N, C-alpha and C positions, 0 to 999 in steps of 0.2 A: 504493500500500500504506500502510495506517495505521501510524503510529508509536506509537499509544496504548499497546499492551502493553509496548513497550520502556520508555517513560517511566514507566509505572505500576510496572514492576519496579524501575527505578532509584530511584523515590521510596520504595518499600517498603524497599529496601536501605539507603538513607540514614537513614530513620527507625529501622530496626532497629539500625544501627550506632550512632546517637546514644543510643538506649535502652541498648544494650550497654555503651557507655562510662560511662553514668550508673550502671548496675548494678555495673560494676567498681569505681567509686568507693564505692558503698554497701557493698560487701563489705569494704573496708578499715575503714570506720567500724564495721561489724558485728563484725568480728574484734577490733578494739580494745576494744569493750565486752565481748565474750565473754572476752577474755584477762584481764580484771580478776578473774574468779573464781579464777584460778590464784594470785593474790596475796592477795586478801582478799574473802571472800564479801559482806561489808558494802559494800565499794566497788562490787561488781557490783549489789547491790540498790539502792544509791543511784543508779547510772547507769540502771538499769531503771525506777526510780521517776520519775526526771527525764523519761525518754523517754515514760513512760506518762501523765504529767500535763501536759507542755508542749503548749500548744495548737498551736504551729507544727508540732511533730513529729507530733502526732496527725493533722493535715491532710496533712502530707508523706507519711505512711505509705500513704495512699490513692493519692497520686501515684506512689509506689513500686510499689504493686500494679498500677496502670495501666501503668507502664513494663514490668513483667514480662509483663503480658498482651499488650501490643503486640509485644514482642520475640518471644514464643512464637508468637503468631498469624501474624505476618509471616514468621517462620522456617519455619513449616509451609507456608504458602501459597507462598513462594518455592521451597521444595524440591519441592513438587508441580508447580509450573510448570517447574522444571528437568527433572524426570522426564518430563513430557509433551512438552517441546520437544526432548529428545535421549534417547529411551528406551534407545538402545544405547550411549550414552556416547561421549566423545571418545577417540581413540587416544592422544593426548598431552595432558597437562594443563599449565597454567601452573605455574611453579616453586612458588608458594605453595600451589597446590592439591595438590601432591604431598606435602604434610605428611601423616604417618601418621594424624593425627587429623581431617583435613579431610573425608574421605568419611564419617566417622561422626558429624559434627556434629549432624545431625538426630536421630540415635538417642540420643546423650548428652544432647541438649537435652530429649528426651521423658522420659528417666530422671530428669533434674534436676527437671523439672516434677512428676513423681510424688513425688519426695523433698520438694519444696517444699510440696506439699499435706499430706504426713504431718507435716512440720516445723510447719506452721501448726496442725494438730490438736493437736500435743503442747505447743505454747507459746502462740501467739497466741489460738487459739480457747479454750484453757483460761483464759487471762487475761481474755478477754471474757466468760467464764461460759457459753459456748455448748456446751461438751462437758466431760466429766470431772467430777472431784469438787472442782474448785477448786484454788487455789494454797495451799501450806502457809503457815502464819503464823509470824512471829517471836514470841518471848515477849512483846513489847510489842503484839502484835496486828496488825502490818503484814505486807503480802504478802512472802513469802520466795521470790522468783524464783530466787535462787541455790540454794536447797534443792531446788526443782523440777528444775533442771538436774542437780544432783548425783544425785538419785533416779533420773532417767532413765539417766544414764551409769554407774549401778551394775549395769545389766543387760547381760550379755555379748552377747546377741543384738542388742540395739539399738546397742551400741557398734560391733559388727562391721558392721552395716548402715550406720550413720552414716559410718564410715571409708571403706567401699567407695564410697558415694555421693559423698563429698567428693573421693576420688581421680578418679572419673569427671568431676566438676566441674572438677578441675584440668586434665584432658585437653581439656575443652571450652574452658576459659579460654585455654589455650596457643595455640590456633588463632584463637579469637575476637578476641583482642587485635590480632593481625596483620590479620585480615580487616576489622575496623572501620576501621583506619587506611588500608587499601588502598581501601575503598569511599569514604572521604572524600577520596581523592586525595592522601593524605599519605605516599605510599610512594616519595618521591624517593630516588634511589640514594645521595645524599650522607648521609642520616641513616637509611636503611632498616635498616642493620645495627644501629644503636643501638635503634631501635624494636623490632626482632626480639629483641635481647638483653634489653631492658627487659621486654618481654612475657613472655619465658621466666622471668626472675627473679621477676616479679610472680606468675606462676602457681605457681611452686614455693614461694615464701614464703607466699602466702595459703593454699595447700593444706596445707602443713605446719602452719601456724598453727591451722587448723581441726581438723586431725587430732590434734595434740598435746593439745588441751583434753580430749576424752573419754578418751584413753589415760591422761593424768596423773590424772584423777579416778578412773577405773576401777581403776588399779593403786595408787591412794592415794599418789602421788608428792607431791601437795600436800595 
């Protein structure tokens, strides 16, 4: 019997886990930049301008998109393989797979992908000049990305949609953090409790961070 499918699945899981950890790191950086708008719109604009003009970041953003693509494609392929290999499911699951979020990972992942596409249309594609009416300008004639964000988060429908999507992302992150470390073989009993707790704290903090921004802007707390 050939072991090719087994090793193929393991390889996909490893790549997916590494890409997942890479994206988890990116979310922290993204949240840090977005949070600047709560303190000073000019600070946010300066950060956005730096990221939009720095050649390394401009190259890195395509690496990031590639990481998203690999993570999503391998996630879908692996889920289809799982459905085909055990269509009736197991009677008992491993402890980690009993997480209330684990069986919905593929669905939350698909929803996050749809949200990502909409998010790109609202920000990245507008900045690139591919869609929309362009970015608002400051009195000095520079791009005002901060005002673009504020304008979007003044619409109640978009804020509600954004918050729901971020909450779903939080559920996805909660299990994804644990899953990545388990796939990489870093689930030793000695420090698994710490990894599990750190992943939960990370998911809650990042989720709340992204939720607070649109709510504070919409309710004019800042």
